C-alpha positions as CSV (number, residue, x, y, z in Angstrom):
1,M,137.2,83.9,129.7
2,R,138.2,86.0,126.7
3,W,137.0,83.4,124.5
4,G,133.5,83.4,126.2
5,T,133.4,87.3,126.5
6,R,134.4,87.5,122.7
7,R,131.4,85.4,121.8
8,L,129.1,87.2,124.1
9,H,130.1,90.7,122.4
10,L,129.4,89.0,119.1
11,L,126.0,88.1,120.1
12,F,125.4,91.9,121.4
13,A,126.7,93.2,118.1
14,T,124.3,90.8,116.1
15,Y,121.5,92.2,118.3
16,L,122.5,95.7,117.4
17,H,122.1,95.0,113.9
18,D,118.8,92.8,113.9
19,R,117.1,94.5,116.6
20,G,116.2,91.1,118.1
21,S,112.8,89.5,116.6
22,D,111.3,87.1,118.8
23,E,112.8,84.3,116.9
24,W,116.1,85.7,117.2
25,R,115.7,86.4,121.1
26,A,115.0,82.6,121.5
27,R,117.9,81.6,119.3
28,A,120.4,84.1,121.3
29,S,119.0,82.8,124.6
30,Q,119.9,79.3,123.5
31,Q,123.4,80.5,122.5
32,C,123.9,82.5,125.8
33,R,123.3,79.0,127.5
34,A,125.5,77.4,125.4
35,I,128.5,79.6,125.8
36,H,127.8,79.5,129.8
37,D,127.6,75.5,129.9
38,D,130.7,75.2,127.8
39,I,132.7,77.5,129.8
40,A,131.5,76.0,133.2
41,N,132.4,72.6,131.5
42,R,135.7,73.6,130.2
43,F,137.2,76.2,132.5
44,P,139.8,76.0,134.1
45,L,140.5,72.1,133.2
46,A,140.9,73.1,129.4
47,H,142.3,75.9,127.6
48,P,139.7,77.9,125.1
49,P,140.3,78.2,121.6
50,V,143.2,80.8,120.4
51,F,142.1,83.4,117.9
52,D,144.7,85.6,115.6
53,H,144.9,88.2,118.1
54,A,145.3,87.8,121.8
55,L,142.8,90.4,123.0
56,P,139.2,91.0,121.3
57,I,139.9,94.7,122.0
58,A,143.1,96.4,122.6
59,T,143.8,97.9,125.9
60,L,145.7,101.1,126.6
61,D,148.6,100.8,129.2
62,P,148.5,102.9,132.2
63,G,150.7,105.7,131.0
64,A,148.4,106.0,127.7
65,A,145.5,105.8,130.0
66,I,146.5,108.7,132.0
67,L,147.4,111.0,129.3
68,D,144.1,110.2,127.7
69,E,142.3,111.3,130.8
70,L,144.5,114.6,131.0
71,R,143.2,115.9,127.7
72,L,141.6,119.2,127.9
73,G,137.9,118.3,127.9
74,A,138.4,114.7,129.3
75,P,136.2,113.8,132.2
76,G,139.3,113.1,134.3
77,Y,140.8,116.4,133.4
78,G,137.7,118.2,134.5
79,A,137.3,116.2,137.8
80,A,141.0,117.0,138.7
81,V,140.6,120.8,138.3
82,R,137.5,121.0,140.3
83,V,138.9,118.7,143.0
84,G,142.4,121.0,143.0
85,L,140.4,124.3,143.3
86,A,138.0,122.8,146.2
87,V,140.8,121.4,148.3
88,V,142.7,124.8,148.0
89,L,139.6,126.7,148.7
90,V,138.7,124.7,151.9
91,G,142.3,124.7,153.1
92,L,142.5,128.7,152.9
93,V,139.1,129.2,154.5
94,S,139.6,126.5,157.3
95,L,143.2,128.3,158.1
96,S,141.3,131.6,158.1
97,L,138.9,130.6,160.7
98,G,141.3,128.6,162.6
99,I,139.8,125.4,162.2
100,S,142.2,122.5,163.6
101,R,141.3,119.6,161.2
102,P,141.1,121.2,157.6
103,Y,141.5,117.7,156.1
104,W,138.0,116.7,157.1
105,G,136.6,119.5,154.9
106,M,139.0,118.6,151.9
107,A,138.0,114.9,152.3
108,A,134.3,116.1,152.2
109,A,134.9,118.4,149.1
110,V,136.7,115.9,147.2
111,L,134.1,113.0,147.9
112,V,131.4,115.3,146.3
113,L,133.5,116.1,143.4
114,H,134.6,112.8,142.9
115,E,131.1,111.0,142.9
116,G,129.3,113.5,141.3
117,A,129.8,113.6,137.4
118,T,126.7,115.9,137.0
119,W,125.2,118.8,139.0
120,E,122.2,116.6,139.9
121,R,124.6,114.0,141.2
122,T,126.9,116.3,142.8
123,L,124.0,118.0,144.6
124,R,122.8,114.8,145.8
125,V,126.1,113.4,147.1
126,G,126.4,116.9,149.1
127,V,123.3,117.0,150.7
128,E,123.4,113.0,151.5
129,R,126.9,113.8,153.2
130,A,126.0,116.8,154.8
131,T,122.9,115.5,156.3
132,G,124.3,111.9,157.1
133,T,127.3,113.5,159.0
134,L,124.9,115.8,161.2
135,A,123.0,112.8,162.1
136,G,126.3,110.6,162.6
137,L,127.3,113.4,164.9
138,G,125.0,112.5,167.6
139,L,125.5,108.7,167.4
140,A,129.4,109.4,167.7
141,G,128.8,111.6,170.4
142,S,127.0,109.3,172.5
143,L,129.6,106.4,171.7
144,L,132.1,108.6,172.5
145,A,130.6,109.6,176.0
146,L,130.5,105.9,176.8
147,D,134.3,105.9,176.5
148,L,134.5,102.3,175.2
149,Q,137.4,99.9,175.5
150,G,138.9,96.8,174.8
151,P,136.6,94.0,173.5
152,L,133.6,96.5,173.7
153,L,134.9,99.1,171.5
154,I,136.0,96.1,168.8
155,I,132.5,95.1,168.8
156,V,131.0,98.5,168.2
157,L,133.5,99.1,165.4
158,M,132.7,95.7,163.8
159,A,128.6,96.5,164.1
160,L,129.5,99.9,162.7
161,Q,131.3,98.5,159.7
162,F,128.7,95.9,158.9
163,A,126.0,98.6,159.0
164,I,128.2,100.8,156.2
165,D,128.8,97.9,154.1
166,L,124.9,97.2,154.3
167,L,123.7,100.7,153.5
168,V,126.4,102.3,151.6
169,V,125.1,101.1,148.0
170,R,121.6,101.4,148.9
171,N,121.2,104.6,150.9
172,Y,124.5,106.6,151.2
173,A,122.8,109.2,153.6
174,F,122.2,106.5,156.2
175,A,125.8,105.1,155.6
176,T,127.4,108.5,156.1
177,I,125.6,108.2,159.8
178,F,127.8,105.2,160.6
179,I,130.7,106.3,158.4
180,T,131.0,109.7,160.7
181,A,130.5,107.4,163.9
182,I,133.5,105.0,163.3
183,A,136.0,107.7,161.8
184,L,135.6,109.6,165.0
185,L,136.0,106.5,167.1
186,V,139.0,105.3,165.3
187,G,140.4,108.6,165.5
188,A,139.8,108.9,169.2
189,G,141.9,105.4,169.2
190,G,140.4,104.2,172.5
191,R,141.5,107.3,174.3
192,E,139.5,109.9,176.0
193,A,138.0,112.3,173.2
194,G,139.0,115.6,175.1
195,D,136.6,118.1,174.4
196,L,133.7,116.4,172.9
197,P,131.4,119.3,172.0
198,D,134.4,121.2,170.1
199,L,135.2,117.8,168.3
200,L,131.8,117.3,167.0
201,L,131.4,120.9,166.3
202,A,134.6,121.0,164.3
203,R,133.2,117.8,162.2
204,G,130.1,119.2,161.6
205,L,131.5,122.6,160.3
206,E,134.4,121.1,158.0
207,T,131.9,118.8,156.4
208,A,129.3,121.4,155.7
209,L,132.4,123.8,154.6
210,G,133.4,120.9,152.4
211,C,130.2,119.9,150.8
212,L,129.6,123.8,150.3
213,A,132.9,124.5,148.6
214,G,132.4,121.4,146.4
215,L,129.1,122.4,145.1
216,S,130.3,126.0,144.5
217,I,133.4,124.9,142.8
218,F,131.5,122.5,140.5
219,V,129.0,125.3,139.6
220,V,131.7,127.9,138.8
221,A,134.1,125.3,137.1
222,S,131.2,123.9,134.9
223,F,130.2,127.4,133.9
224,G,130.2,126.9,130.2
225,H,132.6,123.9,130.2
226,A,130.0,121.4,129.5
227,R,129.2,122.8,126.2
228,R,132.8,123.2,125.4
229,S,133.7,119.8,126.7
230,G,130.7,118.2,124.7
231,N,132.0,119.8,121.5
232,R,135.4,118.3,122.0
233,E,134.3,114.9,122.6
234,T,131.5,115.0,120.0
235,L,134.4,115.9,117.7
236,R,136.5,113.0,119.0
237,V,133.8,110.7,118.8
238,K,133.1,111.7,114.9
239,R,137.0,111.4,114.2
240,L,137.2,108.2,115.6
241,I,134.2,106.9,113.8
242,S,135.7,108.4,110.5
243,E,138.9,106.3,111.3
244,L,137.2,103.1,112.1
245,L,135.2,103.3,109.0
246,M,138.3,103.9,106.6
247,A,139.9,100.9,108.5
248,M,136.8,98.6,108.2
249,S,136.5,99.5,104.6
250,A,140.4,98.6,104.0
251,G,139.7,95.1,105.8
252,R,142.1,96.2,108.9
253,A,139.7,95.7,111.8
254,T,141.8,93.7,114.0
255,D,145.0,95.8,113.3
256,N,146.6,96.8,116.7
257,Q,146.2,100.7,115.9
258,V,142.6,100.0,115.0
259,L,141.9,98.0,118.2
260,R,143.5,101.0,119.9
261,A,141.0,103.3,118.1
262,R,138.1,101.0,119.0
263,H,139.1,101.1,122.5
264,K,139.4,104.8,122.6
265,L,135.8,105.1,121.1
266,Q,134.1,102.7,123.6
267,R,136.1,104.6,126.5
268,V,134.6,107.8,125.5
269,L,131.2,106.7,125.1
270,L,131.1,105.1,128.2
271,S,132.9,107.5,130.4
272,S,131.2,111.0,128.9
273,P,128.7,112.4,131.3
274,P,125.0,111.9,130.2
275,G,123.8,114.0,127.7
276,E,127.6,115.4,126.8
277,I,127.7,113.6,123.7
278,P,124.5,113.5,121.3
279,T,122.4,110.6,121.3
280,E,122.7,110.2,117.7
281,A,126.7,110.4,117.9
282,A,126.6,107.7,120.6
283,V,124.4,105.6,118.6
284,L,126.2,105.5,115.4
285,G,129.5,104.8,117.5
286,Y,127.8,101.9,119.2
287,K,126.6,100.6,115.5
288,V,130.3,101.2,114.4
289,L,131.9,99.1,117.2
290,A,129.2,96.3,116.4
291,A,129.8,96.2,112.8
292,L,133.6,95.9,113.5
293,W,132.7,92.9,115.8
294,R,131.1,91.2,113.2
295,T,133.6,91.6,110.4
296,E,135.8,89.5,112.7
297,E,133.5,86.4,111.6
298,D,131.5,87.8,108.6
299,A,133.3,89.7,106.1
300,S,129.8,91.2,104.4
301,A,129.5,93.4,107.4
302,I,131.8,95.8,105.4
303,N,128.7,96.7,103.0
304,E,127.0,98.6,105.8
305,I,129.9,101.1,105.8
306,P,128.1,103.5,103.2
307,A,125.1,103.6,105.4
308,Y,127.2,104.5,108.4
309,R,129.0,107.1,106.3
310,D,126.0,108.6,105.1
311,E,124.8,108.9,108.9
312,L,128.0,110.6,110.0
313,E,127.8,112.9,107.3
314,R,124.2,114.0,108.0
315,F,125.2,114.3,111.6
316,A,128.2,116.2,110.8
317,A,126.3,118.7,108.7
318,R,123.6,119.8,111.5
319,P,124.2,123.0,112.8
320,N,123.9,122.3,116.4
321,C,125.5,118.8,116.5
322,S,127.0,118.9,119.7
323,K,123.8,119.4,121.3
324,R,121.6,116.5,122.5
C-alpha cells in the first residue's frame, strides 16, 4: 500500500508541475489504472518493492504531534482555549441558575466549538444543534410518555440509531432530532422519566445555553486572533519552505529531518482554516512538496529551486503578505 501511495503522490506531483495537458491526462489515467491493477493482483499475496526509506514521508510521533498543536497560534491551541473558556462559562451560569444537568450545556458548547473552525461553520453548527434539539424534544417527550419497555424499547433505539447514521453526514440538524431522542431515552434507562416537562425544559435550556456560550466565546476569543495566528502560520510556512529548498539544493530530500519538515509543512497547509494562510504561500508550499516528491526519481527537479526562491522572496517582500 505504501508503494502504491508513493506512486500516486509522484503522479500528483507531476500534475502540479505540468498542469495536465490532454495527452498527459490520458497517460496519467492509464498509469492510475496500472497502479490499481498491480495492487489488486499483488496485494496481499506478494510484497511490494522496498525503497531506501521505509515511509514516503516521515510522521510525527504522538508526543511531537501534541506539542506541535500546543504551539501558540496552532489550530489545536486555539480550539483548546475556546473550549476551556466555554465549558467554564456554561458551568458557572448553570450553577448560578440552579440547573440540574450542566453537562448538557457543556457538551453542546464543546460540540459547537470543536466542529467549527471558522465563524460560518461555528454559527451553522450552533444553529443546527439548537433547532434540532428543540424539534427532538417533541419526539423525545412523545416516546418517554409511552414508557417503552423491553424489546419494544430496543427496537425504537435501533430505529433511532439507524436514522442518526443515515442523516448525520447529510443533514446534522435533522440528525440532532434523533440524537436528542435517543440520548433522553438511554438516560431514562427504561425507567419512568419522572417530571417529564422539567426534564425536557432543562435539556432545551442547557442546549441553548451551550450553543450561545460557544458562539460568544468564539467571537471574543477570535477577535484579532485570526490575524495574529495567520501571521504566525504564514511565517512558519515561509520558514519551512526556505529550509526545504536548502535541503533540496543539497540533495537531502529524503533525510529523516527533511522528511519531518515536509510532513510539518503538509500539516500546516492542511490544518489551517480557510483564508488564514495566503493563497500564494499555500500554492508555493504545495509546489515545493511536489518538487521534493519528483527529486526522488528525477534529479533534474532541483533546477526549479531558483524559480521557487524568487517566488518566495517576492511574496516575503509584500507589505501585507499575511493577507489573502
